[in-house]
C-alpha positions, 0 to 999 in steps of 0.5 A, spaced: 462 748 174 465 744 177 469 737 174 474 733 177 480 730 173 479 722 174 483 717 171 482 718 163 475 721 166 473 728 168 466 727 173 460 733 173 458 734 180 455 739 184 455 740 193 448 744 197 449 745 204 456 745 205 458 748 211 454 742 215 457 736 218 454 730 215 455 729 208 450 723 203 453 722 197 447 721 192 448 716 185 445 716 181 441 711 177 443 709 170 437 712 165 438 718 168 444 724 171 445 728 177 438 732 176 435 726 178 437 728 186 434 736 185 429 736 190 433 731 194 438 736 194 433 742 197 430 738 202 437 735 205 442 741 204 439 745 210 442 740 215 447 734 210 453 737 206 450 735 199 453 730 193 452 730 186 455 727 181 455 724 175 457 717 174 461 715 167 457 716 161 453 720 164 450 728 164 456 732 164 462 727 167 466 724 160 471 718 159 478 717 155 478 710 152 480 708 159 478 701 164 476 705 171 473 704 177 467 707 180 469 705 186 475 710 185 470 715 183 466 716 188 473 716 193 476 720 188 470 725 189 470 725 197 478 726 197 477 731 193 472 734 198 475 732 205 470 728 207 473 723 212 466 718 211 458 719 208 453 716 207 452 713 201 445 714 197 444 710 190 439 708 186 439 701 181 446 703 178 448 707 182 445 703 189 450 697 186 456 702 185 454 705 192 454 698 195 461 696 192 465 702 194 462 700 201 465 693 200 471 694 197 472 701 202 469 700 209 471 705 212 469 711 207 461 710 209 456 711 216 451 709 212 447 705 205 441 706 202 439 702 196 433 704 192 430 699 186 438 696 186 442 690 186 449 688 188 453 685 182 453 678 181 444 676 183 443 671 179 438 667 183 437 659 181 431 658 176 429 666 175 426 668 169 422 676 166 415 674 166 413 675 158 411 682 159 418 684 161 422 679 157 418 683 150 420 690 153 427 687 154 428 684 147 426 691 144 431 696 148 436 690 144 433 690 137 434 698 138 441 699 141 443 694 136 441 700 130 442 707 135 434 708 134 435 711 142 429 715 142 425 707 141 431 705 146 429 710 151 421 709 150 422 702 152 427 705 158 421 708 160 416 702 159 420 698 163 423 703 169 419 708 169 412 707 167 412 700 170 411 693 166 405 693 169 402 700 169 400 704 164 403 710 161 396 714 163 397 712 171 404 716 171 404 724 172 407 727 165 411 731 169 415 726 171 415 723 166 417 727 162 423 729 165 425 722 166 425 721 159 429 727 157 435 725 162 434 717 160 435 720 153 441 725 153 444 719 155 445 716 150 448 721 147 454 718 150 454 712 145 461 711 143 464 715 148 469 708 151 471 706 157 471 699 160 468 699 169 472 694 172 469 690 176 469 689 184 471 681 184 468 677 189 462 681 186 457 683 192 451 678 190 455 673 196 459 677 200 452 681 204 455 679 211 460 684 211 456 690 210 456 691 217 452 698 217 445 701 217 441 700 209 436 702 208 433 699 202 427 702 197 422 699 192 417 700 188 411 695 187 411 697 181 419 695 179 420 690 174 420 683 177 428 682 177 429 689 182 423 686 187 426 679 187 433 683 189 431 687 194 428 681 198 434 678 198 437 684 200 432 684 205 434 678 208 440 677 207 444 683 210 445 684 218 439 689 220 437 692 213 430 695 214 426 694 208 421 701 205 415 699 200 413 704 195 406 703 192 404 705 186 411 707 184 417 703 179 424 704 179 425 712 180 420 713 186 425 719 190 423 722 183 416 720 182 413 722 189 419 727 192 415 729 198 415 721 200 422 719 200 426 725 203 420 724 208 421 716 209 429 717 208 429 723 212 426 718 218 430 712 218 437 717 218 434 720 224 435 712 227 441 710 223 
């Protein structure tokens, strides 16, 4: 299996479509691992080189207890694979990593797709979670404190996969099971160590620096902060295109892969 040693870590990655001239790097959400992009790898590897990897603290990647930069990790992977410039597609936390990398290394990124994500340092004045979402956050925090990973994962599902305004029976059970398995496995990394170095100054005040095609995707059943952040990015990133997915929460690519793939492919042709 392919691993890349990087500053006290070992990054697990996969590639498909290696003979194609243009590269898409998919960066996973914080409740998933690179497996969340299986349907995208299958769909895009005929025309693009597709790269996926597990960030530190997730999937098969491991790290020592060191300070590290997620941005430097991504660039190290591009260098290792001899990729001068790539399209970055990131979901949630992965979108923040992709955006931060674009700001720090603008000459390495050709286009940027952000899914259910938000810029680092974004704290809208006066924003508060609705009571039902705050209750789920409190449930996560209480379960995390006693390291009850099953309960934490169940709360993850309520907030991110089902969505705070949907019921579980409104969601495809196969999709729910797939997401649960990835989210639960991530907690096996508890105690592994490592401290990420954040981008400074953060991205929230630097959206004007983004000078490339940007696609903002959001599921309308996502939690309120993500909905707010999507609006903020669409309004403040020059030329950004915003696409909404009805009856989808935080992972539209996993919940509706065919629609997601069609939307992304059509945008990439125009980008």
